[in-house]
C-alpha positions, 0 to 999 in steps of 0.5 A, a space after each residue: 259062862 258067869 252070870 252077871 247084871 245085879 238090881 244096882 247095875 239097872 239102876 239108871 239104865 231106863 233114862 239112858 235108853 232113851 237117847 239111842 232112839 234118836 241116834 240111830 233115827 239120825 239117818 235114813 238110808 244114804 241118798 247121795 250119789 258116789 261122788 258126794 257120798 265119797 267125799 270127792 270131787 272127781 277123783 274116783 279115777 286116781 286110784 284103784 286096786 291092782 291086787 286082791 283086797 282081804 274083808 276081815 269078819 271077826 266072827 265065825 263062818 255062817 253067822 249074820 255079819 259073816 253072810 253080809 260081808 260075802 254078799 256084798 263082796 261077791 257083788 263088789 267084785 262082780 260088778 266094781 272092781 277091776 278084772 282078776 282083782 279079788 275081794 278074800 273074806 277072812 274069818 278072824 275071831 274072837 271079836 276082839 282080835 278080828 277087830 284088832 286085825 282090821 284096826 292095825 292093817 296097813 292103811 292102802 285100801 287093801 284090807 276093809 273089814 265089817 264092824 260090829 256097833 255098838 259092840 267095838 265101842 262097848 268092848 273098847 270101854 269096857 276092856 281097854 287092855 283088850 280092845 286095841 282099837 279106836 272106834 272113833 278113829 276107823 275109816 268109815 266106808 258104809 253100812 248095810 244093814 239095821 238089826 233090830 232085837 227081838 225078845 224070843 221064848 222057846 216054843 214050849 215055853 210057859 210064857 206066852 206073852 211079853 206080859 208073862 216075863 214081866 210077870 215071873 221072878 228069877 228069869 235067866 237069860 243067856 247071850 255071847 260075851 260082854 259088851 257084844 251088841 245083843 248083850 247090850 240089847 239084853 240089858 237094856 231090854 231088862 231094865 226098860 221091862 223091869 225083868 227080875 232076869 239074871 244074864 249068863 255070858 259067855 255062849 261062844 254064837 248065836 247057835 248055841 244061845 238058842 239051844 240053850 233056850 231050846 233045852 232050857 237053860 234060859 227062859 228068854 234070850 234077845 237077839 237080832 230079828 235076822 240072827 235066827 231066822 231058821 229057828 223060828 221058821 222051824 218052830 223051836 223058838 217063838 218071838 215075843 216082842 220087837 224091839 226096833 221101830 216099824 221102819 226097822 221092822 223088816 217086810 221080808 220076815 213074814 212071821 215078825 210081821 205081826 209079833 208087837 212092838 215095844 212101842 205098843 206095849 207102851 214102851 216107847 223108850 226101848 224102840 229103836 233102842 237096841 239095834 245092831 249096825 253092821 259098818 264097812 270100815 277100812 284102817 284109820 288114815 286111810 289115804 284120800 284117794 283110795 277112801 274115795 274109791 273103796 266108798 264109791 264101790 261099797 256105795 255102788 254096790 249096796 245100792 245096785 240090783 244086783 246086790 237088791 237080788 242077792 239080799 232077796 235070795 239070801 232072804 236078808 234085809 238091807 239098809 245101804 248108808 253111805 259113808 257119811 251117813 253112817 259116820 253120823 250113826 255110828 258117832 251117835 252110838 259111840 257118845 250113848 255107849 259112853 254112858 250106858 257101858 260105864 253104867 254096867 259096871 258099877 
């Protein structure tokens, strides 16, 4: 793993995080009916699948994206697709490989995937030779969740509050690959709070990140509110600052209810600026009839009582958006990352 993030790289990031707050609050959950959400005009029944649909997850099994993908696909197969048509999950890490497979799949309605934002656009900008996709060209079907970020410390950490971290020198943080959503969240947090911290990149996933925090390899981490719930509930790690807006605070996570927010601590620019979106997409160039069917089916699934029951059982918050609302938020993130990411490599 490698250490990066100098003081020079941080300069100018604070102003860029301001726009992200507006970008991520442009739309609330999609409220249009299935016909308008799909952009159709009564043609929803013109195409239906007659064979299995492949659902690509660009991460290993067991993580947040995998869990949501399996939940949606399970309910969608039960309530939306014809009898005999299965939705088959394919885990395809690492991230660039999985996203590339989603992008290059045949646009025939039989391949969909769950796309992490802003990670997809950040990697496209940061490493165009590796990122063989154009984020803006994906066929957006909807989005299921906003995963606001949280600053965590180990339960036995000498740093009890965010003020303790602000007063410390030589802090260490740990995350996954550069360009990932959590890595971007960490950089924006370090800049906005003016922390004296270095970041180590290259952890394979959330479990390795949290393990490193617990054993003392890092002083704090920045990760999603729904990504490391088990470690919080077991008492191994402790949240010290919530980076989302109040309407992004999941009611189902009781341990998060009393965690101070960035807004309450006077960092209004940071509140809501570092939010991961879980988009449901298909390859570019998907024909209108297939797009209409899948957009209707995805939104009907995410809005259904069956999926609400799944979310309750899985202890996962959901914020369903139709394809139009999801596209608007995606495009806003793309615009912000086009400014933010280049500043990190100067």
